[in-house]
N, C-alpha and C positions, 0 to 999 in steps of 0.2 A: 494551300496555298502549294502549288506549280515549283517547278525547280526555276522556272526565268524568273518569277519574281524572290526568289531566293537570292539570285546569281544578285538582281538587280539591289537585291538588300543589302550581298557581303560587299558589293561593286560602291555601293555608296557607303559605307561603314569602312570600307579604307579610303574613298576618299577626304574621309575624317578623320581619321587616323593622319594618312596625311597633312593633315593642315597641319595638327594638333604640331605635329613629328617640328614640321618646317618654324612653325610656333614655338615651341620648344629650344631648339636651335637658334632660331634669332637672338632669343633672349641669353642663351649662352655665349654667342658670337660679342652680346654685347659686354655681356663680363670677360670675355677675354681684352677684348680691344678695352677696356679699363686696367686690366693690367698689360698692356701694350704688346699684347701679342697676337699681330701684324698680320706673321705665316699664317698662322691660325685659323683669325680673322677669314682673309681670304682663298685659303682652302675652305673650311666650309660656305665660303660663301655660294664658289662653284659647285656643291653639294645639294645648297638648298636650293639654286636657281635648277637644280633637276627633280627635284623634290613637289616644288613649284609647276614643273610642267607634266608630271607627271597628276599629279593633285587636279589642273584645273585641264587635264585633256578629253576632261569627258565634265559636260555641261551641271554646274550647280544646280544639286533638284530643290521645289519652291520648300522643302519642310524642310529643307535645312540653311535656306537664303540667308536665313537674321540670324545664327550660330556664326557664317563663316561673315560675314558682316561685320559681326565681333571682334571675328578673329585677323580680319582681317585690320579692321582700327589700329586695334592690339598689336601686331606685326606692324604697320608703320608708326607706329610714335614709336617704336623700338627702334626701326629704318635711322629717327629723327633723333635716337638718337644719339646712333651710331654715326650716325655719316659728321656729328657736331665732335664729334670724338677722334673719330679721322681728319677732319679739317687741323682739329683741336693742335693734328700729331706732326699734319702738314705744317703749317707754320712754324713750330717750335722745331724739324724739318731743316726750313729755311731757313733760319736762322737761326741754328743752329754752322749749320752749311754756312751763310754769311759768314759769321767768328770764324769763322776756318779759313776763310778767300779773306778779310783783313788782316789775322795772323800771317798770313800765308804774305803774304802784299809787308806787313811789317815786318818778320824773316828778312826776304829781298828784299829790300829799301838798306835797312839797316847787313846789307854781307856789300853793300854797293855802294857805303860811305869806304871811301879814303883814308884812312890813317893818318893821323897830323904826326 
């Protein structure tokens, strides 16, 4: 085996490691989202995007295509769960905001009432 082949092998192994890290990071993001740690999830999303860009900077070799397909399917499933949690959190935040607006409106109405 010459150095060019070794280099290609190391590059492919690196690509597999990157994808494994992306998958692990996605799982961790989902765990943090379940705990409502959205700032951390947002920070990790940027890092994850960088890893994905690095991972797919080169084409996936045919011998790794099946494992990559499976890993991407798993990541997409985790993403769907993450997005569902985000949608729920956004709806809860909107409800809290609406409740605060209603409370503020009621207080303002109370303060506008002339004493008898």
